[in-house]
N, CA, C, O and the ligand as a Tripos MOL2 file, in Angstrom:
@<TRIPOS>MOLECULE
protein
  297   295    75     0     0
PROTEIN
NO_CHARGES

@<TRIPOS>ATOM
      1 N          36.6730   -6.0800  -10.7070 N.3       1 MET1
      2 CA         37.2260   -7.4400  -10.6300 C.3       1 MET1
      3 C          36.2360   -8.4490  -11.4140 C.2       1 MET1
      4 O          35.0600   -8.1770  -11.6560 O.2       1 MET1
      5 N          36.8380   -9.5700  -11.7510 N.am      2 GLY2
      6 CA         35.9630  -10.6360  -12.2630 C.3       2 GLY2
      7 C          35.3320  -10.2500  -13.5070 C.2       2 GLY2
      8 O          34.5890  -11.0940  -14.0080 O.2       2 GLY2
      9 N          35.4760   -9.1660  -14.0950 N.am      3 LYS3
     10 CA         34.7730   -8.9050  -15.4650 C.3       3 LYS3
     11 C          35.5230   -9.6590  -16.5920 C.2       3 LYS3
     12 O          36.7390   -9.8490  -16.5650 O.2       3 LYS3
     13 N          34.6890  -10.0800  -17.6020 N.am      4 VAL4
     14 CA         35.3280  -10.8280  -18.4380 C.3       4 VAL4
     15 C          34.9430  -10.4000  -19.8850 C.2       4 VAL4
     16 O          33.7590  -10.3840  -20.2230 O.2       4 VAL4
     17 N          35.9280  -10.0590  -20.7220 N.am      5 LYS5
     18 CA         35.5200   -9.5970  -21.9210 C.3       5 LYS5
     19 C          34.7450  -10.4700  -22.8490 C.2       5 LYS5
     20 O          34.7340  -11.6930  -22.7050 O.2       5 LYS5
     21 N          34.1200   -9.8810  -23.7650 N.am      6 GLN6
     22 CA         33.3110  -10.7430  -24.5070 C.3       6 GLN6
     23 C          34.1610  -11.6690  -25.3930 C.2       6 GLN6
     24 O          35.1830  -11.2960  -25.9690 O.2       6 GLN6
     25 N          33.6390  -12.9290  -25.4510 N.am      7 GLY7
     26 CA         34.3580  -13.8960  -26.4010 C.3       7 GLY7
     27 C          35.4240  -14.7490  -25.6540 C.2       7 GLY7
     28 O          36.1090  -15.6100  -26.2060 O.2       7 GLY7
     29 N          35.4900  -14.4030  -24.2830 N.am      8 ALA8
     30 CA         36.4690  -15.1170  -23.5460 C.3       8 ALA8
     31 C          35.9640  -16.6480  -23.3220 C.2       8 ALA8
     32 O          34.7530  -16.8250  -23.1910 O.2       8 ALA8
     33 N          36.7080  -17.5830  -23.2810 N.am      9 VAL9
     34 CA         36.2350  -19.0510  -23.0870 C.3       9 VAL9
     35 C          36.8240  -19.4960  -21.8050 C.2       9 VAL9
     36 O          37.8930  -19.0340  -21.4060 O.2       9 VAL9
     37 N          36.1400  -20.3940  -21.1470 N.am     10 CYS10
     38 CA         36.4680  -21.0610  -19.9620 C.3      10 CYS10
     39 C          37.9180  -21.6510  -20.0380 C.2      10 CYS10
     40 O          38.2340  -22.2540  -21.0640 O.2      10 CYS10
     41 N          38.8120  -21.5150  -19.0210 N.am     11 SER11
     42 CA         40.0230  -21.9200  -19.1560 C.3      11 SER11
     43 C          40.4440  -23.4400  -18.7370 C.2      11 SER11
     44 O          41.5980  -23.8670  -18.7570 O.2      11 SER11
     45 N          39.2290  -24.2060  -18.3380 N.am     12 VAL12
     46 CA         39.2670  -25.4600  -17.9060 C.3      12 VAL12
     47 C          39.4750  -26.2600  -19.0630 C.2      12 VAL12
     48 O          38.8100  -26.0450  -20.0760 O.2      12 VAL12
     49 N          40.4390  -27.2760  -19.0110 N.am     13 GLU13
     50 CA         40.8190  -28.2010  -20.0530 C.3      13 GLU13
     51 C          39.6540  -28.9230  -20.6600 C.2      13 GLU13
     52 O          38.9520  -29.6140  -19.9220 O.2      13 GLU13
     53 N          39.4060  -28.8340  -21.8400 N.am     14 GLY14
     54 CA         38.3590  -29.5500  -22.3010 C.3      14 GLY14
     55 C          36.9100  -28.8590  -22.3720 C.2      14 GLY14
     56 O          35.9270  -29.3740  -22.9040 O.2      14 GLY14
     57 N          36.9440  -27.7200  -21.8010 N.am     15 CYS15
     58 CA         35.6570  -26.9280  -21.5800 C.3      15 CYS15
     59 C          35.7270  -25.6670  -22.6510 C.2      15 CYS15
     60 O          36.6820  -24.8910  -22.6910 O.2      15 CYS15
     61 N          34.6940  -25.5940  -23.4170 N.am     16 GLU16
     62 CA         34.5040  -24.4560  -24.4870 C.3      16 GLU16
     63 C          33.3640  -23.6300  -24.1110 C.2      16 GLU16
     64 O          32.8040  -22.9890  -25.0000 O.2      16 GLU16
     65 N          32.9510  -23.5640  -22.9170 N.am     17 GLU17
     66 CA         31.9060  -22.6020  -22.5690 C.3      17 GLU17
     67 C          32.3370  -21.2040  -22.4860 C.2      17 GLU17
     68 O          33.5030  -20.8540  -22.3000 O.2      17 GLU17
     69 N          31.3410  -20.4310  -22.6340 N.am     18 LYS18
     70 CA         31.5770  -18.9500  -22.4060 C.3      18 LYS18
     71 C          32.0900  -18.5820  -21.0250 C.2      18 LYS18
     72 O          31.4880  -19.1000  -20.0840 O.2      18 LYS18
     73 N          33.0310  -17.8310  -20.7700 N.am     19 ALA19
     74 CA         33.5370  -17.5740  -19.4100 C.3      19 ALA19
     75 C          32.5060  -16.4590  -18.8660 C.2      19 ALA19
     76 O          31.9700  -15.6350  -19.6080 O.2      19 ALA19
     77 N          32.3170  -16.5330  -17.5950 N.am     20 VAL20
     78 CA         31.5050  -15.4570  -16.8210 C.3      20 VAL20
     79 C          32.3760  -14.7660  -15.9110 C.2      20 VAL20
     80 O          32.0620  -13.6220  -15.5840 O.2      20 VAL20
     81 N          33.4930  -15.3220  -15.4220 N.am     21 ARG21
     82 CA         34.2860  -14.6800  -14.3830 C.3      21 ARG21
     83 C          35.8580  -15.0690  -14.5800 C.2      21 ARG21
     84 O          36.3190  -16.0760  -15.1180 O.2      21 ARG21
     85 N          36.4460  -14.1270  -14.0680 N.am     22 SER22
     86 CA         37.9990  -14.5390  -14.1970 C.3      22 SER22
     87 C          38.5670  -14.4530  -12.8420 C.2      22 SER22
     88 O          37.9430  -13.8040  -12.0030 O.2      22 SER22
     89 N          39.7660  -15.0760  -12.4970 N.am     23 PHE23
     90 CA         40.2730  -15.2440  -11.3560 C.3      23 PHE23
     91 C          41.7920  -15.3010  -11.4870 C.2      23 PHE23
     92 O          42.3320  -15.5760  -12.5580 O.2      23 PHE23
     93 N          42.4540  -15.0370  -10.3870 N.am     24 ALA24
     94 CA         43.9080  -15.2880  -10.4260 C.3      24 ALA24
     95 C          44.1010  -16.8420  -10.6690 C.2      24 ALA24
     96 O          43.4020  -17.6640  -10.0760 O.2      24 ALA24
     97 N          45.1170  -17.2110  -11.6000 N.am     25 THR25
     98 CA         45.1820  -18.5140  -11.9180 C.3      25 THR25
     99 C          45.5380  -19.3470  -10.6940 C.2      25 THR25
    100 O          44.9660  -20.4300  -10.5650 O.2      25 THR25
    101 N          46.3720  -18.9760   -9.8380 N.am     26 ASP26
    102 CA         46.7510  -19.6290   -8.6950 C.3      26 ASP26
    103 C          45.5280  -20.1740   -7.8220 C.2      26 ASP26
    104 O          45.4520  -21.3290   -7.4030 O.2      26 ASP26
    105 N          44.5780  -19.1640   -7.6120 N.am     27 LYS27
    106 CA         43.3520  -19.4620   -6.7540 C.3      27 LYS27
    107 C          42.5110  -20.4100   -7.5350 C.2      27 LYS27
    108 O          41.9870  -21.3700   -6.9690 O.2      27 LYS27
    109 N          42.3690  -20.2050   -8.7120 N.am     28 ALA28
    110 CA         41.5510  -21.1070   -9.5940 C.3      28 ALA28
    111 C          42.0430  -22.4750   -9.5330 C.2      28 ALA28
    112 O          41.2600  -23.4090   -9.3600 O.2      28 ALA28
    113 N          43.2610  -22.6420   -9.6620 N.am     29 ARG29
    114 CA         44.0690  -23.9090   -9.8380 C.3      29 ARG29
    115 C          43.8080  -24.6420   -8.5420 C.2      29 ARG29
    116 O          43.4470  -25.8190   -8.5510 O.2      29 ARG29
    117 N          43.9860  -23.9590   -7.4360 N.am     30 GLU30
    118 CA         43.9730  -24.5610   -6.0380 C.3      30 GLU30
    119 C          42.5480  -24.9350   -5.9430 C.2      30 GLU30
    120 O          42.3440  -26.1060   -5.6230 O.2      30 GLU30
    121 N          41.6260  -24.2610   -6.1330 N.am     31 ALA31
    122 CA         40.3440  -24.6270   -5.8770 C.3      31 ALA31
    123 C          39.8770  -25.8000   -6.7380 C.2      31 ALA31
    124 O          39.2700  -26.7570   -6.2550 O.2      31 ALA31
    125 N          40.1720  -25.6920   -7.9820 N.am     32 LEU32
    126 CA         39.6560  -26.8330   -8.9610 C.3      32 LEU32
    127 C          40.3470  -28.1720   -8.8980 C.2      32 LEU32
    128 O          39.8300  -29.2290   -9.2590 O.2      32 LEU32
    129 N          41.6090  -28.0270   -8.3900 N.am     33 GLN33
    130 CA         42.4330  -29.2820   -8.5340 C.3      33 GLN33
    131 C          41.6730  -30.4540   -7.7260 C.2      33 GLN33
    132 O          41.6460  -31.5490   -8.2870 O.2      33 GLN33
    133 N          41.1350  -30.3510   -6.6330 N.am     34 PRO34
    134 CA         40.3770  -31.4410   -6.0240 C.3      34 PRO34
    135 C          39.1230  -31.9450   -6.7770 C.2      34 PRO34
    136 O          38.5720  -33.0060   -6.4860 O.2      34 PRO34
    137 N          38.7380  -31.1850   -7.6840 N.am     35 THR35
    138 CA         37.6190  -31.7500   -8.6030 C.3      35 THR35
    139 C          38.1180  -32.4520   -9.7940 C.2      35 THR35
    140 O          37.2900  -33.0310  -10.4990 O.2      35 THR35
    141 N          39.2910  -32.4760  -10.0930 N.am     36 GLY36
    142 CA         39.8730  -33.1300  -11.1490 C.3      36 GLY36
    143 C          40.0770  -32.1760  -12.3040 C.2      36 GLY36
    144 O          40.7170  -32.5760  -13.2770 O.2      36 GLY36
    145 N          39.6340  -31.0600  -12.2830 N.am     37 ALA37
    146 CA         39.5160  -30.1890  -13.5420 C.3      37 ALA37
    147 C          40.9900  -29.5240  -13.5930 C.2      37 ALA37
    148 O          41.4730  -29.0590  -12.5610 O.2      37 ALA37
    149 N          41.6260  -29.4950  -14.7020 N.am     38 SER38
    150 CA         42.8190  -28.9460  -15.0630 C.3      38 SER38
    151 C          42.7370  -27.7400  -15.9070 C.2      38 SER38
    152 O          41.7430  -27.5480  -16.6080 O.2      38 SER38
    153 N          43.7340  -26.9130  -15.8790 N.am     39 LEU39
    154 CA         43.6350  -25.6700  -16.7390 C.3      39 LEU39
    155 C          44.4290  -25.8070  -17.9050 C.2      39 LEU39
    156 O          45.4720  -26.4610  -17.9090 O.2      39 LEU39
    157 N          43.8720  -25.0790  -19.1210 N.am     40 LYS40
    158 CA         44.5650  -25.0880  -20.2650 C.3      40 LYS40
    159 C          45.8890  -24.4530  -20.2320 C.2      40 LYS40
    160 O          46.8110  -24.8790  -20.9280 O.2      40 LYS40
    161 N          46.0010  -23.5280  -19.5090 N.am     41 ASP41
    162 CA         47.3110  -22.8100  -19.3440 C.3      41 ASP41
    163 C          47.5060  -22.3760  -17.9310 C.2      41 ASP41
    164 O          46.9200  -21.3960  -17.4710 O.2      41 ASP41
    165 N          48.2830  -23.0680  -17.2890 N.am     42 GLU42
    166 CA         48.5610  -22.8380  -15.7800 C.3      42 GLU42
    167 C          49.5190  -21.5780  -15.5270 C.2      42 GLU42
    168 O          49.7010  -21.0960  -14.4080 O.2      42 GLU42
    169 N          50.0690  -21.1370  -16.6250 N.am     43 ARG43
    170 CA         50.8770  -19.9930  -16.5050 C.3      43 ARG43
    171 C          50.3380  -18.6910  -16.9380 C.2      43 ARG43
    172 O          51.0160  -17.6650  -17.0050 O.2      43 ARG43
    173 N          49.1210  -18.7800  -17.2210 N.am     44 ALA44
    174 CA         48.3030  -17.5930  -17.5060 C.3      44 ALA44
    175 C          48.1370  -16.6470  -16.2260 C.2      44 ALA44
    176 O          48.0620  -17.1670  -15.1130 O.2      44 ALA44
    177 N          48.0880  -15.4860  -16.3570 N.am     45 ARG45
    178 CA         47.8010  -14.7550  -15.1510 C.3      45 ARG45
    179 C          46.3430  -14.7160  -14.6900 C.2      45 ARG45
    180 O          46.0060  -14.6400  -13.5090 O.2      45 ARG45
    181 N          45.6210  -14.7670  -15.5950 N.am     46 ARG46
    182 CA         44.1890  -14.9040  -15.2650 C.3      46 ARG46
    183 C          43.4870  -16.2070  -15.8370 C.2      46 ARG46
    184 O          43.8030  -16.6700  -16.9330 O.2      46 ARG46
    185 N          42.6700  -16.6800  -15.1550 N.am     47 THR47
    186 CA         41.9760  -17.9650  -15.4890 C.3      47 THR47
    187 C          40.3700  -17.5050  -15.6790 C.2      47 THR47
    188 O          39.7550  -16.7800  -14.8970 O.2      47 THR47
    189 N          39.9310  -18.0060  -16.7080 N.am     48 TYR48
    190 CA         38.5470  -17.6930  -16.9540 C.3      48 TYR48
    191 C          37.6320  -18.8520  -16.7450 C.2      48 TYR48
    192 O          37.9460  -19.9590  -17.1830 O.2      48 TYR48
    193 N          36.4200  -18.6410  -16.0430 N.am     49 LEU49
    194 CA         35.6490  -19.6920  -15.7110 C.3      49 LEU49
    195 C          34.1410  -19.5240  -16.2690 C.2      49 LEU49
    196 O          33.5640  -18.4390  -16.2000 O.2      49 LEU49
    197 N          33.6200  -20.5310  -16.7570 N.am     50 CYS50
    198 CA         32.1710  -20.5440  -17.1870 C.3      50 CYS50
    199 C          31.3480  -20.7010  -16.0120 C.2      50 CYS50
    200 O          31.8100  -20.9540  -14.8990 O.2      50 CYS50
    201 N          30.0320  -20.5360  -16.2900 N.am     51 GLN51
    202 CA         29.0770  -20.7460  -15.3180 C.3      51 GLN51
    203 C          29.1740  -21.9510  -14.3310 C.2      51 GLN51
    204 O          29.0440  -21.9090  -13.1080 O.2      51 GLN51
    205 N          29.4360  -23.0670  -15.1440 N.am     52 LYS52
    206 CA         29.6980  -24.3990  -14.4500 C.3      52 LYS52
    207 C          30.6840  -24.4660  -13.6430 C.2      52 LYS52
    208 O          30.5060  -24.9020  -12.5050 O.2      52 LYS52
    209 N          31.9230  -24.0440  -14.0770 N.am     53 HIS53
    210 CA         33.1640  -24.1560  -13.3660 C.3      53 HIS53
    211 C          33.2560  -23.1560  -12.2840 C.2      53 HIS53
    212 O          33.9300  -23.3640  -11.2750 O.2      53 HIS53
    213 N          32.5680  -22.0430  -12.4890 N.am     54 TYR54
    214 CA         32.5480  -20.9570  -11.4800 C.3      54 TYR54
    215 C          31.7300  -21.4290  -10.1920 C.2      54 TYR54
    216 O          31.9620  -20.9530   -9.0800 O.2      54 TYR54
    217 N          30.8390  -22.3180  -10.4060 N.am     55 LYS55
    218 CA         29.9650  -22.7880   -9.3860 C.3      55 LYS55
    219 C          30.8820  -23.9090   -8.5910 C.2      55 LYS55
    220 O          31.0020  -23.9840   -7.3680 O.2      55 LYS55
    221 N          31.4080  -24.6340   -9.4330 N.am     56 LEU56
    222 CA         32.2490  -25.6060   -8.9630 C.3      56 LEU56
    223 C          33.3030  -25.0010   -8.0330 C.2      56 LEU56
    224 O          33.4190  -25.4070   -6.8770 O.2      56 LEU56
    225 N          34.0270  -24.0840   -8.5110 N.am     57 PHE57
    226 CA         34.8710  -23.1010   -7.8790 C.3      57 PHE57
    227 C          34.4590  -22.5240   -6.3680 C.2      57 PHE57
    228 O          35.1510  -22.5820   -5.3510 O.2      57 PHE57
    229 N          33.1930  -21.9800   -6.5140 N.am     58 LYS58
    230 CA         32.6610  -21.5220   -5.2640 C.3      58 LYS58
    231 C          32.4540  -22.6730   -4.3360 C.2      58 LYS58
    232 O          32.7590  -22.5140   -3.1540 O.2      58 LYS58
    233 N          31.9900  -23.7630   -4.7240 N.am     59 LYS59
    234 CA         31.6570  -24.9360   -3.8430 C.3      59 LYS59
    235 C          32.9630  -25.2230   -3.1580 C.2      59 LYS59
    236 O          33.0130  -25.3520   -1.9350 O.2      59 LYS59
    237 N          34.1040  -25.3300   -3.9910 N.am     60 GLN60
    238 CA         35.3450  -25.8010   -3.3440 C.3      60 GLN60
    239 C          35.9270  -24.8090   -2.2170 C.2      60 GLN60
    240 O          36.3390  -25.1760   -1.1170 O.2      60 GLN60
    241 N          35.8780  -23.3090   -2.7550 N.am     61 THR61
    242 CA         36.3440  -22.3790   -1.7800 C.3      61 THR61
    243 C          35.4740  -22.4870   -0.5290 C.2      61 THR61
    244 O          36.0100  -22.3790    0.5740 O.2      61 THR61
    245 N          34.1470  -22.6950   -0.6430 N.am     62 LYS62
    246 CA         33.3990  -22.7140    0.5410 C.3      62 LYS62
    247 C          33.7130  -23.6780    1.6360 C.2      62 LYS62
    248 O          33.6540  -23.4410    2.8420 O.2      62 LYS62
    249 N          34.0620  -24.8240    1.0450 N.am     63 LYS63
    250 CA         34.4800  -26.1210    1.8300 C.3      63 LYS63
    251 C          35.6260  -25.5930    2.9200 C.2      63 LYS63
    252 O          35.6180  -25.9430    4.1010 O.2      63 LYS63
    253 N          36.4140  -24.8750    2.4520 N.am     64 ASP64
    254 CA         37.5590  -24.3370    3.1920 C.3      64 ASP64
    255 C          37.2230  -23.2460    4.1560 C.2      64 ASP64
    256 O          37.1970  -22.1170    3.6670 O.2      64 ASP64
    257 N          36.9710  -23.3570    5.3840 N.am     65 LYS65
    258 CA         36.7910  -22.3050    6.2630 C.3      65 LYS65
    259 C          37.8670  -21.2620    6.4320 C.2      65 LYS65
    260 O          37.5610  -20.1230    6.7830 O.2      65 LYS65
    261 N          38.9530  -21.5640    6.2250 N.am     66 LYS66
    262 CA         40.0290  -20.7950    6.2550 C.3      66 LYS66
    263 C          39.9240  -19.5740    5.2570 C.2      66 LYS66
    264 O          40.2680  -18.4490    5.6210 O.2      66 LYS66
    265 N          39.4980  -19.7950    4.1380 N.am     67 VAL67
    266 CA         39.3970  -18.9960    2.8960 C.3      67 VAL67
    267 C          38.0460  -18.1820    2.8830 C.2      67 VAL67
    268 O          37.6910  -17.4900    1.9290 O.2      67 VAL67
    269 N          37.3830  -18.3330    3.9690 N.am     68 GLU68
    270 CA         35.8990  -17.7530    4.0490 C.3      68 GLU68
    271 C          36.0590  -16.1740    3.9690 C.2      68 GLU68
    272 O          35.2410  -15.5150    3.3260 O.2      68 GLU68
    273 N          36.9750  -15.6610    4.5380 N.am     69 LYS69
    274 CA         37.2680  -14.0900    4.5160 C.3      69 LYS69
    275 C          37.8750  -13.6450    3.1860 C.2      69 LYS69
    276 O          37.8050  -12.4800    2.7950 O.2      69 LYS69
    277 N          38.4110  -14.5270    2.5810 N.am     70 TRP70
    278 CA         39.1970  -14.0410    1.4340 C.3      70 TRP70
    279 C          38.2920  -13.7300    0.2330 C.2      70 TRP70
    280 O          37.4670  -14.5530   -0.1610 O.2      70 TRP70
    281 N          38.4370  -12.6900   -0.2670 N.am     71 ARG71
    282 CA         37.6800  -12.2530   -1.3470 C.3      71 ARG71
    283 C          38.1690  -12.5720   -2.7060 C.2      71 ARG71
    284 O          38.9070  -11.7980   -3.3170 O.2      71 ARG71
    285 N          37.7820  -13.6600   -3.1670 N.am     72 TYR72
    286 CA         38.4780  -14.2270   -4.4180 C.3      72 TYR72
    287 C          38.0490  -13.3870   -5.6540 C.2      72 TYR72
    288 O          36.9410  -12.8520   -5.6810 O.2      72 TYR72
    289 N          38.9430  -13.2760   -6.6850 N.am     73 GLY73
    290 CA         38.5540  -12.5210   -7.7990 C.3      73 GLY73
    291 C          39.0930  -11.1120   -7.7910 C.2      73 GLY73
    292 O          39.0520  -10.4220   -8.8090 O.2      73 GLY73
    293 N          39.6290  -10.6520   -6.5840 N.am     74 VAL74
    294 CA         40.0080   -9.2600   -6.5480 C.3      74 VAL74
    295 C          41.4620   -9.2280   -6.9520 C.2      74 VAL74
    296 O          42.0630   -8.1550   -7.0100 O.2      74 VAL74
    297 ZN         34.1170  -24.3680  -17.9370 Zn       75 ZN75
@<TRIPOS>BOND
     1     1     2 1
     2     2     3 1
     3     3     4 2
     4     3     5 am
     5     5     6 1
     6     6     7 1
     7     7     8 2
     8     7     9 am
     9     9    10 1
    10    10    11 1
    11    11    12 2
    12    11    13 am
    13    13    14 1
    14    14    15 1
    15    15    16 2
    16    15    17 am
    17    17    18 1
    18    18    19 1
    19    19    20 2
    20    19    21 am
    21    21    22 1
    22    22    23 1
    23    23    24 2
    24    23    25 am
    25    25    26 1
    26    26    27 1
    27    27    28 2
    28    27    29 am
    29    29    30 1
    30    30    31 1
    31    31    32 2
    32    31    33 am
    33    33    34 1
    34    34    35 1
    35    35    36 2
    36    35    37 am
    37    37    38 1
    38    38    39 1
    39    39    40 2
    40    39    41 am
    41    41    42 1
    42    42    43 1
    43    43    44 2
    44    43    45 am
    45    45    46 1
    46    46    47 1
    47    47    48 2
    48    47    49 am
    49    49    50 1
    50    50    51 1
    51    51    52 2
    52    51    53 am
    53    53    54 1
    54    54    55 1
    55    55    56 2
    56    55    57 am
    57    57    58 1
    58    58    59 1
    59    59    60 2
    60    59    61 am
    61    61    62 1
    62    62    63 1
    63    63    64 2
    64    63    65 am
    65    65    66 1
    66    66    67 1
    67    67    68 2
    68    67    69 am
    69    69    70 1
    70    70    71 1
    71    71    72 2
    72    71    73 am
    73    73    74 1
    74    74    75 1
    75    75    76 2
    76    75    77 am
    77    77    78 1
    78    78    79 1
    79    79    80 2
    80    79    81 am
    81    81    82 1
    82    82    83 1
    83    83    84 2
    84    83    85 am
    85    85    86 1
    86    86    87 1
    87    87    88 2
    88    87    89 am
    89    89    90 1
    90    90    91 1
    91    91    92 2
    92    91    93 am
    93    93    94 1
    94    94    95 1
    95    95    96 2
    96    95    97 am
    97    97    98 1
    98    98    99 1
    99    99   100 2
   100    99   101 am
   101   101   102 1
   102   102   103 1
   103   103   104 2
   104   103   105 am
   105   105   106 1
   106   106   107 1
   107   107   108 2
   108   107   109 am
   109   109   110 1
   110   110   111 1
   111   111   112 2
   112   111   113 am
   113   113   114 1
   114   114   115 1
   115   115   116 2
   116   115   117 am
   117   117   118 1
   118   118   119 1
   119   119   120 2
   120   119   121 am
   121   121   122 1
   122   122   123 1
   123   123   124 2
   124   123   125 am
   125   125   126 1
   126   126   127 1
   127   127   128 2
   128   127   129 am
   129   129   130 1
   130   130   131 1
   131   131   132 2
   132   131   133 am
   133   133   134 1
   134   134   135 1
   135   135   136 2
   136   135   137 am
   137   137   138 1
   138   138   139 1
   139   139   140 2
   140   139   141 am
   141   141   142 1
   142   142   143 1
   143   143   144 2
   144   143   145 am
   145   145   146 1
   146   146   147 1
   147   147   148 2
   148   147   149 am
   149   149   150 1
   150   150   151 1
   151   151   152 2
   152   151   153 am
   153   153   154 1
   154   154   155 1
   155   155   156 2
   156   155   157 am
   157   157   158 1
   158   158   159 1
   159   159   160 2
   160   159   161 am
   161   161   162 1
   162   162   163 1
   163   163   164 2
   164   163   165 am
   165   165   166 1
   166   166   167 1
   167   167   168 2
   168   167   169 am
   169   169   170 1
   170   170   171 1
   171   171   172 2
   172   171   173 am
   173   173   174 1
   174   174   175 1
   175   175   176 2
   176   175   177 am
   177   177   178 1
   178   178   179 1
   179   179   180 2
   180   179   181 am
   181   181   182 1
   182   182   183 1
   183   183   184 2
   184   183   185 am
   185   185   186 1
   186   186   187 1
   187   187   188 2
   188   187   189 am
   189   189   190 1
   190   190   191 1
   191   191   192 2
   192   191   193 am
   193   193   194 1
   194   194   195 1
   195   195   196 2
   196   195   197 am
   197   197   198 1
   198   198   199 1
   199   199   200 2
   200   199   201 am
   201   201   202 1
   202   202   203 1
   203   203   204 2
   204   203   205 am
   205   205   206 1
   206   206   207 1
   207   207   208 2
   208   207   209 am
   209   209   210 1
   210   210   211 1
   211   211   212 2
   212   211   213 am
   213   213   214 1
   214   214   215 1
   215   215   216 2
   216   215   217 am
   217   217   218 1
   218   218   219 1
   219   219   220 2
   220   219   221 am
   221   221   222 1
   222   222   223 1
   223   223   224 2
   224   223   225 am
   225   225   226 1
   226   226   227 1
   227   227   228 2
   228   227   229 am
   229   229   230 1
   230   230   231 1
   231   231   232 2
   232   231   233 am
   233   233   234 1
   234   234   235 1
   235   235   236 2
   236   235   237 am
   237   237   238 1
   238   238   239 1
   239   239   240 2
   240   239   241 am
   241   241   242 1
   242   242   243 1
   243   243   244 2
   244   243   245 am
   245   245   246 1
   246   246   247 1
   247   247   248 2
   248   247   249 am
   249   249   250 1
   250   250   251 1
   251   251   252 2
   252   251   253 am
   253   253   254 1
   254   254   255 1
   255   255   256 2
   256   255   257 am
   257   257   258 1
   258   258   259 1
   259   259   260 2
   260   259   261 am
   261   261   262 1
   262   262   263 1
   263   263   264 2
   264   263   265 am
   265   265   266 1
   266   266   267 1
   267   267   268 2
   268   267   269 am
   269   269   270 1
   270   270   271 1
   271   271   272 2
   272   271   273 am
   273   273   274 1
   274   274   275 1
   275   275   276 2
   276   275   277 am
   277   277   278 1
   278   278   279 1
   279   279   280 2
   280   279   281 am
   281   281   282 1
   282   282   283 1
   283   283   284 2
   284   283   285 am
   285   285   286 1
   286   286   287 1
   287   287   288 2
   288   287   289 am
   289   289   290 1
   290   290   291 1
   291   291   292 2
   292   291   293 am
   293   293   294 1
   294   294   295 1
   295   295   296 2
@<TRIPOS>SUBSTRUCTURE
     1 MET1         2 RESIDUE 1 A MET
     2 GLY2         6 RESIDUE 1 A GLY
     3 LYS3        10 RESIDUE 1 A LYS
     4 VAL4        14 RESIDUE 1 A VAL
     5 LYS5        18 RESIDUE 1 A LYS
     6 GLN6        22 RESIDUE 1 A GLN
     7 GLY7        26 RESIDUE 1 A GLY
     8 ALA8        30 RESIDUE 1 A ALA
     9 VAL9        34 RESIDUE 1 A VAL
    10 CYS10       38 RESIDUE 1 A CYS
    11 SER11       42 RESIDUE 1 A SER
    12 VAL12       46 RESIDUE 1 A VAL
    13 GLU13       50 RESIDUE 1 A GLU
    14 GLY14       54 RESIDUE 1 A GLY
    15 CYS15       58 RESIDUE 1 A CYS
    16 GLU16       62 RESIDUE 1 A GLU
    17 GLU17       66 RESIDUE 1 A GLU
    18 LYS18       70 RESIDUE 1 A LYS
    19 ALA19       74 RESIDUE 1 A ALA
    20 VAL20       78 RESIDUE 1 A VAL
    21 ARG21       82 RESIDUE 1 A ARG
    22 SER22       86 RESIDUE 1 A SER
    23 PHE23       90 RESIDUE 1 A PHE
    24 ALA24       94 RESIDUE 1 A ALA
    25 THR25       98 RESIDUE 1 A THR
    26 ASP26      102 RESIDUE 1 A ASP
    27 LYS27      106 RESIDUE 1 A LYS
    28 ALA28      110 RESIDUE 1 A ALA
    29 ARG29      114 RESIDUE 1 A ARG
    30 GLU30      118 RESIDUE 1 A GLU
    31 ALA31      122 RESIDUE 1 A ALA
    32 LEU32      126 RESIDUE 1 A LEU
    33 GLN33      130 RESIDUE 1 A GLN
    34 PRO34      134 RESIDUE 1 A PRO
    35 THR35      138 RESIDUE 1 A THR
    36 GLY36      142 RESIDUE 1 A GLY
    37 ALA37      146 RESIDUE 1 A ALA
    38 SER38      150 RESIDUE 1 A SER
    39 LEU39      154 RESIDUE 1 A LEU
    40 LYS40      158 RESIDUE 1 A LYS
    41 ASP41      162 RESIDUE 1 A ASP
    42 GLU42      166 RESIDUE 1 A GLU
    43 ARG43      170 RESIDUE 1 A ARG
    44 ALA44      174 RESIDUE 1 A ALA
    45 ARG45      178 RESIDUE 1 A ARG
    46 ARG46      182 RESIDUE 1 A ARG
    47 THR47      186 RESIDUE 1 A THR
    48 TYR48      190 RESIDUE 1 A TYR
    49 LEU49      194 RESIDUE 1 A LEU
    50 CYS50      198 RESIDUE 1 A CYS
    51 GLN51      202 RESIDUE 1 A GLN
    52 LYS52      206 RESIDUE 1 A LYS
    53 HIS53      210 RESIDUE 1 A HIS
    54 TYR54      214 RESIDUE 1 A TYR
    55 LYS55      218 RESIDUE 1 A LYS
    56 LEU56      222 RESIDUE 1 A LEU
    57 PHE57      226 RESIDUE 1 A PHE
    58 LYS58      230 RESIDUE 1 A LYS
    59 LYS59      234 RESIDUE 1 A LYS
    60 GLN60      238 RESIDUE 1 A GLN
    61 THR61      242 RESIDUE 1 A THR
    62 LYS62      246 RESIDUE 1 A LYS
    63 LYS63      250 RESIDUE 1 A LYS
    64 ASP64      254 RESIDUE 1 A ASP
    65 LYS65      258 RESIDUE 1 A LYS
    66 LYS66      262 RESIDUE 1 A LYS
    67 VAL67      266 RESIDUE 1 A VAL
    68 GLU68      270 RESIDUE 1 A GLU
    69 LYS69      274 RESIDUE 1 A LYS
    70 TRP70      278 RESIDUE 1 A TRP
    71 ARG71      282 RESIDUE 1 A ARG
    72 TYR72      286 RESIDUE 1 A TYR
    73 GLY73      290 RESIDUE 1 A GLY
    74 VAL74      294 RESIDUE 1 A VAL
    75 ZN75       297 GROUP 0 **** ****
């Protein structure tokens, strides 16, 4: 899970950082939407996140108690 091949770049619009994790696009989009971040390609199967956006993603998913059990990135 979540492994990113070398050279992958963050999928957030306007971000060119090196990706550290990958997620299903739906999950990433849902979590990042409230932060104002949009994705370069919402139809991609996988979304790649850099360190910064990964932290943001984690913060957003933590806020929602309902998703606590859900193992993102699987
Ligand atoms: Zn990024």
